[in-house]
C-alpha positions as CSV (number, residue, x, y, z in Angstrom):
1,X,33.0,12.9,36.8
2,X,33.9,13.4,33.1
3,X,31.5,15.5,31.2
4,X,29.2,13.7,28.7
5,X,29.9,14.6,25.1
6,X,26.9,15.1,22.8
7,X,26.8,15.1,19.0
8,X,25.5,18.4,17.7
9,X,23.9,16.8,14.6
10,X,21.7,14.7,16.9
11,X,19.5,17.7,17.8
12,X,17.5,19.7,15.3
13,X,17.8,22.9,17.4
14,X,18.3,24.4,20.9
15,X,14.7,23.5,22.0
16,X,15.3,19.9,20.9
17,X,18.5,19.9,23.0
18,X,16.8,21.4,26.1
19,X,14.0,18.8,25.9
20,X,16.6,16.1,25.8
21,X,18.4,17.5,28.9
22,X,15.1,17.9,30.8
23,X,13.9,14.4,29.9
24,X,17.3,12.9,30.7
25,X,17.2,14.7,34.1
26,X,13.6,13.5,34.7
27,X,12.5,16.8,36.0
28,X,9.1,18.6,35.7
29,X,9.1,20.8,32.6
30,X,7.0,23.4,34.7
31,X,9.7,23.5,37.3
32,X,13.0,23.4,35.4
33,X,16.1,23.5,37.6
34,X,17.5,26.3,35.5
35,X,21.0,26.3,37.1
36,X,21.6,22.6,36.4
37,X,20.1,22.7,32.9
38,X,22.1,25.8,32.0
39,X,25.3,24.1,33.2
40,X,24.6,21.0,31.1
41,X,23.7,23.2,28.1
42,X,27.0,25.1,28.4
43,X,28.9,21.8,28.7
44,X,27.3,20.7,25.5
45,X,28.5,23.9,23.7
46,X,32.0,23.5,25.2
47,X,32.2,19.9,24.0
48,X,31.0,20.9,20.6
49,X,33.8,23.5,20.3
50,X,36.4,21.0,21.4
51,X,35.2,18.6,18.7
52,X,35.6,21.5,16.3
53,X,31.9,21.3,15.3
54,X,30.2,24.4,13.9
55,X,27.7,25.6,16.5
56,X,24.6,27.3,14.9
57,X,23.8,30.8,16.1
58,X,20.4,29.8,17.6
59,X,22.3,27.5,20.1
60,X,24.3,30.5,21.2
61,X,21.2,32.7,21.5
62,X,19.6,30.0,23.7
63,X,22.7,29.9,25.9
64,X,22.4,33.7,26.4
65,X,18.7,33.2,27.2
66,X,19.4,30.6,29.8
67,X,22.1,32.7,31.4
68,X,19.7,35.6,31.5
69,X,16.9,33.5,33.1
70,X,19.5,32.1,35.6
71,X,20.5,35.6,36.6
72,X,16.8,36.6,37.0
73,X,16.3,33.5,39.3
74,X,19.2,34.5,41.4
75,X,18.1,38.1,42.0
76,X,15.7,38.6,44.9
77,X,12.0,38.7,44.0
78,X,10.5,42.2,43.9
79,X,8.2,43.1,46.8
80,X,4.5,42.6,46.3
81,X,2.7,45.9,45.8
82,X,-0.5,46.4,47.7
83,X,-3.4,48.0,45.8
84,X,-6.6,49.7,47.0
85,X,-8.6,46.5,46.4
86,X,-6.1,44.6,48.5
87,X,-4.9,42.5,45.5
88,X,-1.2,42.2,44.8
89,X,0.6,42.0,41.4
90,X,1.7,38.4,40.6
91,X,5.4,37.7,40.3
92,X,6.2,36.5,36.7
93,X,8.4,33.4,36.6
94,X,11.4,34.1,34.3
95,X,11.1,30.5,33.0
96,X,7.4,30.9,31.9
97,X,8.0,31.9,28.3
98,X,10.7,29.3,27.8
99,X,8.4,26.6,29.3
100,X,5.6,27.6,26.9
101,X,8.0,27.3,23.9
102,X,9.2,23.9,25.1
103,X,5.6,22.7,25.4
104,X,4.7,23.9,22.0
105,X,7.9,22.4,20.5
106,X,7.1,19.0,22.1
107,X,3.6,19.0,20.6
108,X,4.9,19.8,17.1
109,X,7.7,17.2,17.5
110,X,5.1,14.6,18.4
111,X,3.0,15.5,15.3
112,X,6.2,15.3,13.2
113,X,7.0,11.9,14.6
114,X,3.5,10.7,13.8
115,X,3.6,12.0,10.2
116,X,7.0,10.5,9.7
117,X,5.7,7.1,10.9
118,X,2.7,7.4,8.5
119,X,5.1,8.3,5.7
120,X,7.3,5.3,6.4
121,X,4.2,3.1,6.4
122,X,2.6,4.5,3.2
123,X,5.8,4.7,1.2
124,X,5.3,1.0,0.3
125,X,1.7,1.6,-0.9
126,X,0.5,3.0,-4.2
127,X,-2.8,4.6,-4.6
128,X,-4.7,5.7,-7.7
129,X,-7.8,7.7,-8.2
130,X,-10.7,5.9,-10.0
131,X,-11.1,6.8,-13.6
132,X,-13.5,6.1,-16.4
133,X,-12.5,2.8,-18.1
134,X,-15.3,2.8,-20.7
135,X,-12.9,3.7,-23.6
136,X,-11.0,0.5,-23.0
137,X,-14.1,-1.8,-23.2
138,X,-13.6,-2.5,-26.9
139,X,-14.4,-6.2,-26.8
140,X,-17.8,-5.7,-25.2
141,X,-18.7,-3.2,-27.9
142,X,-18.0,-5.6,-30.8
143,X,-20.9,-7.4,-32.4
144,X,-21.4,-10.9,-30.9
145,X,-21.9,-13.9,-33.1
146,X,-23.9,-15.6,-30.3
147,X,-27.1,-13.7,-29.7
148,X,-28.4,-14.1,-26.2
149,X,-25.7,-16.7,-25.4
150,X,-23.3,-16.7,-22.4
151,X,-21.1,-19.0,-20.4
152,X,-24.1,-20.7,-18.9
153,X,-24.9,-22.3,-22.3
154,X,-21.5,-24.0,-22.2
155,X,-22.1,-25.2,-18.7
156,X,-25.5,-26.7,-19.7
157,X,-24.0,-28.3,-22.7
158,X,-21.3,-29.9,-20.5
159,X,-24.0,-31.2,-18.1
160,X,-26.0,-32.7,-21.0
161,X,-22.9,-34.5,-22.3
162,X,-22.0,-35.9,-18.9
163,X,-25.6,-37.2,-18.5
164,X,-25.7,-38.9,-21.9
165,X,-22.3,-40.5,-21.7
166,X,-21.8,-43.5,-19.5
167,X,-18.3,-43.6,-18.1
168,X,-16.9,-47.1,-17.9
169,X,-16.2,-48.2,-14.4
170,X,-12.5,-48.6,-13.8
171,X,-11.7,-52.0,-12.3
172,X,-8.0,-51.7,-12.5
173,X,-5.4,-49.0,-12.3
174,X,-4.1,-47.5,-15.5
175,X,-1.7,-44.7,-16.3
176,X,-3.8,-41.6,-17.3
177,X,-2.6,-39.5,-20.1
178,X,-2.3,-35.9,-19.1
179,X,-3.9,-33.4,-21.5
180,X,-3.2,-29.7,-21.2
181,X,-5.3,-26.8,-22.4
182,X,-2.6,-25.9,-24.9
183,X,-2.7,-29.5,-26.3
184,X,-6.5,-29.3,-26.7
185,X,-6.2,-25.9,-28.3
186,X,-3.9,-27.4,-30.9
187,X,-6.2,-30.4,-31.4
188,X,-9.2,-28.2,-32.0
189,X,-7.4,-26.0,-34.5
190,X,-6.2,-29.2,-36.3
191,X,-9.8,-30.6,-36.3
192,X,-11.1,-27.3,-37.7
193,X,-8.6,-27.7,-40.5
194,X,-9.9,-31.2,-41.3
195,X,-13.6,-30.1,-41.3
196,X,-13.1,-27.0,-43.4
197,X,-13.2,-24.6,-40.4
198,X,-16.4,-25.7,-38.8
199,X,-17.1,-28.5,-36.3
200,X,-19.7,-29.5,-33.7
201,X,-18.9,-29.6,-30.1
202,X,-20.1,-33.1,-29.8
203,X,-17.6,-34.1,-32.5
204,X,-14.8,-32.8,-30.4
205,X,-15.9,-35.1,-27.6
206,X,-16.6,-38.3,-29.5
207,X,-13.6,-39.9,-27.8
208,X,-14.6,-39.8,-24.2
209,X,-11.8,-40.2,-21.7
210,X,-12.8,-38.7,-18.4
211,X,-14.2,-35.5,-16.9
212,X,-10.8,-33.8,-16.9
213,X,-10.6,-34.3,-20.7
214,X,-14.0,-32.7,-21.2
215,X,-13.2,-29.8,-18.9
216,X,-9.9,-29.2,-20.7
217,X,-11.8,-29.2,-24.0
218,X,-14.2,-26.5,-22.7
219,X,-11.3,-24.4,-21.4
220,X,-9.5,-24.7,-24.7
221,X,-12.6,-23.4,-26.5
222,X,-12.9,-20.5,-24.2
223,X,-9.3,-19.7,-24.6
224,X,-9.6,-19.8,-28.4
225,X,-12.6,-17.5,-28.2
226,X,-10.7,-15.1,-26.0
227,X,-7.9,-15.1,-28.5
228,X,-10.6,-14.5,-31.2
229,X,-9.4,-17.5,-33.2
230,X,-12.8,-19.2,-33.2
231,X,-16.4,-18.2,-32.7
232,X,-19.2,-20.3,-31.3
233,X,-22.9,-20.2,-32.1
234,X,-26.0,-22.5,-32.2
235,X,-29.0,-22.6,-34.5
236,X,-31.6,-23.5,-31.9
237,X,-31.8,-23.0,-28.1
238,X,-30.1,-25.9,-26.3
239,X,-28.9,-27.3,-29.6
240,X,-25.4,-28.5,-30.3
241,X,-22.7,-25.8,-30.3
242,X,-21.0,-25.0,-33.5
243,X,-17.3,-24.0,-33.4
244,X,-16.2,-22.0,-36.4
245,X,-12.7,-20.8,-37.2
246,X,-12.3,-17.1,-37.7
247,X,-10.8,-15.8,-40.9
248,X,-7.5,-14.1,-40.7
249,X,-9.1,-10.7,-41.5
250,X,-11.4,-11.1,-38.6
251,X,-8.6,-12.0,-36.3
252,X,-6.5,-9.0,-37.3
253,X,-9.4,-6.6,-36.9
254,X,-10.4,-8.0,-33.5
């Protein structure tokens, strides 16, 4: 049978090669058939030389170690020495130290495989330690033009308008005009220009179309407030909201 050729760069060292040979032969690591494993190891080195591959020195050292162990296994075992307490000296297996190294190497290789798998998993994840973001909270530190007023006021104003306005029941199908938030933002800025930069919310909704139109109007106001182009306030609680255009100086300092 032709000898199997191995690639030297497939093994990280002589212990890696030995574990491969042992696993491939399906033998017990605590009872290594040293003669067969040594023969396969030497075949590996011979094939590597035929392929003109550079063999690292540690592979040659391991070959010498295997040959030494093989010679020790061939020699007859020393006689058991009797002592006064009738206990004999245990015979030390020449393979014991090599087996211990192989067991330790297998453990470290398993750990390395686990860490490599974790690295492969986490290389597609980015993490960042939490930090203090208070220096970036500039908008919340600016003086508000609406004392004690929040988004709930806009919600309540919307509910009041929907209760006061009677929507005409549709008895036939018509084509509805689609109105975008961008369109309503342009309309509001245009209306502010006509009313000298100040207009009531109810005036913006004098032409009632449908609920989508009202919602789009509220979203447009919120977007303009976010862009700091307008400011909203009211004189009395639950009163009509007043939308006021910001001056250019206010916008640039915002």
